[in-house]
VOSEVO-775864 format. One line per field, with one value per residue (C-alpha): residue number from 1; x, z, y. Coordinates in Angstrom, 1 decimal, padded with zeros to 4 digits. Each point is the difference from the previous one (the first is absolute). Layout:
BEGIN
k [NUM	...]
x [X	...]
z [Z	...]
y [Y	...]
This chain:
BEGIN
k [1	2	3	4	5	6	7	8	9	10	11	12	13	14	15	16	17	18	19	20	21	22	23	24	25	26	27	28	29	30	31	32	33	34	35	36	37	38	39	40	41	42	43	44	45	46	47	48	49	50	51	52	53	54	55	56	57	58	59	60	61	62	63	64	65	66	67	68	69	70	71	72	73	74	75	76	77	78	79	80	81	82	83	84	85	86	87	88	89	90	91	92	93	94	95	96	97	98	99	100	101	102	103	104	105	106	107	108	109	110	111	112	113	114	115	116	117	118	119	120	121	122	123	124	125	126	127	128	129	130	131	132	133	134	135	136	137	138	139	140	141	142	143	144	145	146	147	148	149	150	151	152	153	154	155	156	157	158	159	160	161	162	163	164	165	166	167	168	169	170	171	172	173	174	175	176	177	178	179	180	181	182	183	184	185	186	187	188	189	190	191	192	193	194	195	196	197	198	199	200	201	202	203	204	205	206	207	208	209	210	211	212	213	214	215	216	217	218	219	220	221	222	223	224	225	226	227	228	229	230	231	232	233	234	235	236	237	238	239	240	241	242	243	244	245	246	247	248	249	250	251	252	253	254	255	256	257	258	259	260	261	262	263	264	265	266	267	268	269	270	271	272	273	274	275	276	277	278	279	280	281	282	283	284	285	286	287	288	289	290	291	292	293	294	295	296	297	298	299	300	301	302	303	304	305	306	307	308	309	310	311	312	313	314	315	316	317	318	319	320	321	322	323	324	325	326	327	328	329	330	331	332	333	334	335	336	337	338	339	340	341	342	343	344	345	346	347	348	349	350	351	352	353	354	355	356	357	358	359	360	361	362	363	364	365	366	367	368	369	370	371	372	373	374	375	376	377	378	379	380	381	382	383	384	385	386	387	388	389	390	391	392	393	394	395	396	397	398	399	400	401	402	403	404	405	406	407	408	409	410	411	412	413	414	415	416	417	418	419	420	421	422	423	424	425	426	427	428	429	430	431	432	433	434	435	436	437	438	439	440	441	442	443	444	445	446	447	448	449	450	451	452	453	454	455	456	457	458	459	460	461	462	463	464]
x [003.5	003.6	000.9	001.0	-003.5	-001.6	002.1	-000.8	-003.7	000.1	002.0	-002.4	-003.3	-001.4	002.4	-002.0	001.5	-002.2	000.6	001.6	-002.5	000.2	-000.2	003.2	-000.4	001.5	003.1	000.8	-000.7	002.3	002.7	-000.5	-000.6	-000.6	-003.1	001.9	000.2	-002.7	001.2	-002.4	000.1	-002.5	000.0	-002.6	-000.1	-002.8	-001.2	-002.4	-001.3	-002.2	-001.9	-001.7	002.0	-001.9	002.9	000.6	003.6	001.5	-000.5	-003.5	000.9	002.8	001.0	002.7	001.7	000.8	002.0	000.3	002.4	000.2	002.0	-000.5	001.8	-000.5	001.8	-001.5	002.8	-002.4	-000.8	001.6	-000.9	002.1	-001.5	000.5	-001.7	001.1	-002.6	000.9	-002.7	000.4	-002.0	000.5	-001.4	-002.1	-000.2	002.4	-002.5	-001.4	-001.7	002.0	002.0	001.3	-003.1	001.4	003.8	002.2	002.9	001.9	-001.2	000.5	-003.5	000.4	003.0	-001.0	000.6	-003.1	-000.1	-002.7	-001.7	-002.2	000.1	-001.8	001.6	-001.3	003.1	001.7	-002.3	-003.1	-000.2	-002.8	-002.2	-000.7	001.6	000.1	003.0	001.7	002.7	002.3	001.4	003.1	001.2	-001.7	-003.4	-003.4	-003.4	-003.6	-002.2	-003.8	-001.9	003.2	-001.7	002.6	003.0	000.7	002.5	-000.9	-001.0	-001.4	002.4	003.4	001.9	-000.8	000.0	002.7	001.2	003.1	-000.4	-001.5	-003.3	-001.5	-002.9	-001.7	-002.9	-001.8	-001.3	-003.6	001.1	000.2	002.9	002.1	002.5	002.2	002.7	002.4	001.5	001.7	-001.9	002.2	-000.1	000.0	002.8	000.7	-002.6	001.2	-001.9	003.2	001.3	-003.4	000.0	003.5	-000.9	003.0	001.2	-000.2	-000.6	-002.9	000.7	-001.4	000.7	-001.5	-001.4	-002.9	-001.2	-003.1	-001.2	-003.1	-002.0	-002.7	-002.2	-002.6	-002.4	-002.0	-003.5	-001.5	-003.4	000.0	003.5	003.3	000.6	003.2	001.3	003.2	001.9	002.8	002.3	001.9	002.8	001.6	002.4	001.8	003.4	002.7	-000.6	-003.8	-002.9	-002.9	-003.4	001.4	-002.8	-000.4	-003.1	-001.9	-002.4	-002.3	-002.7	-002.2	-001.2	-002.6	000.0	-001.1	001.7	-002.0	-001.4	-002.4	-003.6	000.7	-000.1	003.4	000.9	002.9	-000.5	002.9	000.3	003.2	000.7	003.2	001.3	003.2	002.0	000.9	000.7	-002.2	002.9	003.7	000.9	003.1	-002.0	-002.8	001.0	-003.5	-000.9	-003.7	-002.4	-000.9	-003.4	-000.9	-002.0	-000.5	-003.0	-000.4	-003.1	-000.6	-002.6	000.2	-001.6	001.5	-002.4	000.4	000.6	001.1	002.5	-000.5	-000.6	000.4	-002.1	000.9	-000.9	002.8	000.2	003.2	000.4	003.0	000.2	001.3	001.6	-002.1	003.0	-001.1	002.8	001.8	-001.7	000.6	-002.6	001.3	000.4	003.5	-000.1	003.5	001.5	-003.3	-000.8	-003.1	-000.2	-002.4	-002.6	000.7	001.2	003.4	002.8	003.2	-000.7	-003.6	-001.0	-002.7	-001.7	001.4	-000.7	000.0	-002.8	-002.4	-003.5	-000.6	-002.6	000.4	-001.1	002.4	-000.4	002.6	-000.2	002.2	-001.2	002.8	003.2	002.0	-002.0	-001.6	-002.0	-000.8	-002.0	-000.8	-001.8	000.3	-001.4	002.3	-000.4	002.6	-000.7	001.1	-000.6	003.0	002.7	001.7	-002.3	001.4	003.3	-000.7	001.5	-003.1	-001.1	-002.3	001.2	-003.2	-002.3	-002.0	000.3	-002.0	000.9	-001.1	002.9	-001.4	000.0	002.7	-000.6	002.6	000.5	002.6	000.7	002.7	000.9	002.6	001.7	002.0	-001.7	002.1	002.8	-001.1	-003.0	-001.3	-001.8	-001.8	-002.3	-001.4	-001.5	-002.2	-000.4	-003.1	000.6	-002.7	-000.3	003.2	002.2	-001.2	-000.7	002.8	002.5	002.8	-002.0	001.1	-002.4	000.1	-002.2	-000.6	003.1	000.7	002.6	001.0	002.8	001.2	002.3	001.9	001.0	002.4	000.4	002.9]
z [-007.8	-001.0	-003.2	002.0	001.5	-003.4	-001.5	002.9	-000.4	-003.7	000.9	002.7	-001.6	001.4	000.8	001.6	-000.2	-000.3	000.3	-003.0	-002.7	-003.2	-002.4	-000.5	000.6	-002.2	002.1	-000.2	-003.8	-000.4	001.8	-002.0	003.1	-000.5	001.3	003.1	001.1	001.2	000.2	000.7	001.1	000.9	000.7	001.8	000.7	002.2	000.9	002.9	002.5	003.0	001.5	003.4	001.7	002.1	002.2	003.3	-001.0	-003.3	-002.4	-000.9	-003.7	-001.6	-003.5	-001.3	-003.0	000.6	-002.2	-000.1	-002.2	-000.1	-001.8	000.3	-001.5	000.4	-001.7	-000.3	000.1	-000.1	003.6	001.4	-000.5	001.0	000.3	001.3	000.0	000.9	000.8	000.4	001.6	000.5	000.9	-000.8	000.7	003.0	002.8	002.9	002.4	-002.5	001.0	-002.7	001.6	-000.7	-002.2	-002.4	000.2	-000.2	-002.2	-002.1	001.9	-001.1	001.0	-001.5	-000.3	000.0	-001.2	-000.9	-000.2	-002.2	001.4	-001.8	-003.2	-003.0	-002.2	-002.9	-000.5	002.0	002.2	-001.3	002.2	-000.4	002.7	-001.1	003.1	002.2	000.4	002.5	000.8	002.9	000.3	002.1	000.5	-000.3	-001.7	000.0	000.7	-001.0	002.0	-000.4	000.0	000.7	003.1	002.3	-002.2	-003.2	-002.4	-000.1	-003.4	000.6	002.9	-001.2	002.0	000.6	002.7	-000.4	002.0	000.5	000.7	-001.6	-001.8	-001.3	-002.5	-001.2	-002.5	-000.7	-003.3	001.0	001.0	003.7	001.4	003.2	000.9	003.1	001.0	002.6	-000.4	001.5	-001.4	-001.3	002.0	-002.5	000.3	000.2	002.7	001.4	-001.3	-001.1	-001.9	-001.7	-001.1	-001.5	-001.7	001.8	-001.1	002.9	-000.4	001.7	002.9	001.2	003.2	002.3	002.1	-002.5	-001.4	-002.0	-000.9	-001.1	-002.3	-002.6	-001.7	-002.8	-001.4	-003.2	-000.9	003.5	000.7	-003.5	000.4	001.7	003.7	001.7	003.6	001.5	003.2	000.5	002.9	000.6	002.6	000.9	002.8	000.8	-001.4	001.7	-002.7	-000.4	002.4	-001.1	001.2	000.6	-002.1	000.2	-002.1	-001.5	-002.8	-001.3	-002.6	-002.7	-003.3	-002.6	-003.4	-003.6	-002.6	-002.0	-003.3	-002.6	000.8	003.4	003.7	001.7	003.6	002.5	003.6	002.5	003.7	002.2	003.7	001.6	003.4	002.0	001.9	-000.8	001.7	-000.4	-001.2	-000.9	003.0	001.9	003.3	-001.4	001.0	000.5	-002.2	-000.8	-001.1	-003.6	-001.4	-003.2	-003.2	-003.6	-002.3	-003.7	-002.1	-003.6	-002.7	-003.6	-003.3	-003.5	-002.7	-003.6	-003.0	-000.3	002.6	002.0	003.2	003.3	003.0	003.4	003.7	002.5	003.8	002.1	003.7	002.3	003.8	001.9	003.5	003.0	002.2	002.5	002.4	-001.0	-003.3	-003.6	-002.8	-002.9	-003.1	-001.6	-003.8	000.0	-003.5	-001.9	-002.9	000.2	-003.1	-001.9	002.8	002.1	-002.6	-000.9	002.5	-000.5	001.5	000.6	001.5	002.5	000.2	001.0	001.7	003.6	002.1	-002.8	-001.1	-003.6	-002.6	-003.6	-003.6	-003.0	-003.8	-002.5	-003.8	-003.1	-002.8	-002.3	-000.3	001.1	002.9	003.2	002.6	003.7	002.5	003.7	002.9	003.7	003.3	003.0	003.8	002.7	001.3	003.5	000.9	002.3	-002.5	-002.9	-003.1	-002.8	-001.3	000.9	003.5	001.0	003.5	002.8	002.9	002.0	-002.9	000.2	-003.8	-001.0	-002.6	-003.3	-001.9	-003.4	-003.7	-002.6	-003.7	-002.5	-003.8	-002.3	-003.8	-001.7	-003.7	-002.1	-002.0	-001.7	000.6	002.2	000.3	001.3	002.3	001.7	003.3	001.7	003.0	002.9	003.4	002.2	003.7	001.3	003.7	002.6	003.7	001.2	-002.7	000.9	003.7	001.5	002.2	-002.5	-003.2	-002.2	-000.4	-003.8	-002.8	-001.8	-001.3	-003.7	-001.7	-003.6	-002.0	-003.5	-000.8	-003.2	-000.3	-002.5	-000.1	-001.9]
y [025.6	-000.8	-001.7	-003.1	-000.2	000.5	-002.8	-002.2	000.6	-000.8	-003.1	-001.1	000.3	-003.3	-002.9	-002.8	-003.4	-003.1	-003.7	-001.7	-000.8	-002.0	002.9	002.1	003.7	002.7	000.3	-003.7	000.1	003.0	-001.8	-003.1	-002.1	-003.7	-001.8	-000.9	003.6	002.4	003.6	002.8	003.7	002.5	003.7	002.2	003.7	001.3	003.5	000.1	002.5	000.3	003.0	000.4	-002.8	-002.5	-001.0	001.8	000.6	000.9	002.9	001.2	-000.3	-002.0	-001.1	-002.4	-001.4	-003.6	-002.3	-003.8	-001.8	-003.8	-002.6	-003.8	-002.9	-003.7	-002.9	-003.5	-002.6	-003.0	-001.1	003.2	003.6	002.9	003.5	003.5	003.3	003.6	002.6	003.7	002.1	003.8	003.1	003.6	003.4	-000.9	002.6	-000.2	-001.5	-002.4	-003.3	-001.7	-002.8	-003.5	-000.6	002.6	-000.4	-003.1	000.7	-002.5	-003.0	-003.7	-001.0	-003.5	-002.3	-003.7	-003.5	-002.1	-003.8	-001.6	-003.1	-002.5	001.9	-001.6	002.6	002.1	002.2	002.7	002.1	-001.9	-003.1	-002.5	-001.5	-003.5	-001.4	003.1	002.2	002.2	002.5	000.4	003.5	001.0	003.5	003.4	000.1	001.7	-001.7	000.3	-002.3	-000.4	003.2	002.0	001.5	-001.4	-000.8	001.9	001.4	003.7	001.5	003.4	000.8	001.2	-002.6	-003.7	-002.6	-002.7	-002.9	-002.1	-003.7	-003.1	-000.6	-003.2	000.2	-003.2	-000.3	-003.3	-001.1	001.0	003.5	-000.3	002.1	000.0	002.7	-000.2	002.5	001.2	003.5	003.0	003.0	002.7	003.2	002.9	002.5	002.9	000.7	003.4	003.0	001.8	-003.0	-000.5	003.6	-000.5	-003.3	-001.5	-003.4	-002.4	-003.7	-001.7	-002.3	-003.3	-001.9	-002.6	002.8	000.1	-003.3	-000.9	-003.5	-001.8	-002.2	000.9	-002.7	000.4	-002.6	000.8	-001.1	000.3	001.5	001.7	001.5	-000.5	-000.4	001.2	-000.5	001.4	000.4	002.5	000.7	003.2	000.2	003.3	001.2	003.2	000.6	002.1	002.7	-000.5	-000.1	-002.1	-001.2	-003.5	-001.5	-003.8	-000.3	-002.9	000.8	-002.8	000.5	-001.4	001.3	-001.1	001.8	-000.2	002.2	002.5	-001.4	001.5	-000.7	-001.5	000.9	000.0	000.1	000.4	-000.9	000.1	-000.1	-000.1	-000.2	001.3	-001.0	-000.1	002.6	003.6	003.3	003.1	002.2	000.0	002.2	-001.1	000.2	-002.2	-003.5	-001.5	-002.9	000.1	-002.9	000.6	-000.9	001.8	-000.7	000.9	-000.5	000.7	-000.7	000.8	-001.0	001.2	-000.5	000.6	001.0	-001.3	002.2	003.6	001.0	-003.2	002.0	-001.8	001.2	-001.1	000.6	-000.3	-000.1	000.2	-000.1	-000.4	000.3	002.9	000.2	001.1	000.7	-002.6	-001.0	-003.2	-000.3	001.2	-000.1	002.0	-002.1	-000.1	-000.3	-001.4	000.4	000.6	002.4	002.2	002.2	-002.3	000.3	003.1	002.5	001.6	-000.1	002.0	003.5	-001.1	-003.4	001.0	-003.4	-003.3	-003.4	001.2	001.5	000.4	-001.0	001.0	-001.0	001.2	-000.1	-000.4	000.1	-001.1	000.2	-000.7	002.3	-001.3	-001.9	003.0	001.4	-001.1	001.9	-000.3	002.0	-000.8	001.5	-001.0	001.0	-000.7	-000.3	-000.9	-003.5	001.3	003.6	000.2	-001.1	001.8	-000.1	-002.2	001.4	003.6	000.1	002.1	-001.1	000.9	-002.2	000.9	-001.0	003.2	000.8	-003.0	-002.7	001.5	001.4	001.0	-001.0	-000.8	000.5	-001.1	-000.5	-001.3	000.0	-002.1	000.4	-001.7	002.6	-002.7	-003.4	-002.3	002.6	003.4	000.7	003.1	-000.6	002.9	000.1	002.0	-000.4	002.2	-000.5	001.6	000.4	-000.4	-000.7	-001.6	001.5	003.5	-000.2	-002.1	001.9	-000.4	000.4	002.9	003.0	000.0	-001.0	-003.3	-001.7	-000.1	-002.1	-000.6	-001.8	-000.6	-003.0	-000.6	-003.7	-001.4	-003.8	-001.6]
């Protein structure tokens, strides 16, 4: 590894920007920033590796050092806020045929550049607005979004790069905690996207255009049926560009969610269902000009209990299912997860990422614990089936079009340990996943004839 890479790794030990908060971080304090400023930086370096690849293509074994460096600044000028964020994501030392792509590399990208207007603010100081009369924000420019459960729209945290959008967003919260978010955006298409440019960490700015548009509303209402109820409707519009073939998706996704957050000594729950409809093509091939009728669905169900005392362990049972495509003429049934994040429910992504919200039926058990102020633990086990035996299973691309390999795919086991080396400043995060292949993942025509997939990672995160 060159000195330049070593220095970059040390400089990129965990940068993850977060929205402006009232408490000034160490970087803002070191700069002597006033209360009207929020300045933060984070640095992450990750070493991860995979053995016995599950994908039909790609190397049987791969490893990578990935770096993410992030700086965010926001100034509160009273009724107007001005902010920007630059994120630099790079990957090194992966093999030549690596599956690392735009999820790993997005160099020197201004993922946020916005102006925010405050509405109905009752005021308790910069970045700490009260809610006596309700308050809202209107954001114009480039920004990131976390909506609801983050299953469909999210700012990525584990992934080395993030989703971002250009457009307008309105966010209003009433005095009793009800919230309504509306937005129209052009999602940023991450660049570079060519394999050679990704391998070289080439600097190429993301693009947005009216050929890809994403709009919607998301509403939440607290204190309903022992928790919070949420409803949403999203619309994705996509069409081919001269330089890019697409599936011409014109999708509506409507859904509802009822959830109660975990609390010591109480049962918590998270129930979500979504239906997707509209038009799309089955592939991005230039000869595929057939618009299909889309009808797809997603279900998530979770119930947990947090024990009092000791490590306050939380035990939970989860169930996830999403439809797959049967290949029926004129119809398309594979669920599209849009801009969602999946690490918290389906395991690590990066060089791994076997499971996802498409063509899957998967129950599981999870345990989480906090032995001390510096450390937290998580372990999870899942079984997984394809919802439709004829479609590619989850995110693996393993497929038996004839359906002769059955639906059962196997088991996934994962674990994670996070420890604050310096509380609030430097954290180590390490985890592993094991994919025990059965049935479909062994017998499908394009399944690899190797063993069970093993994956591991170590992150060092510095937050300033």
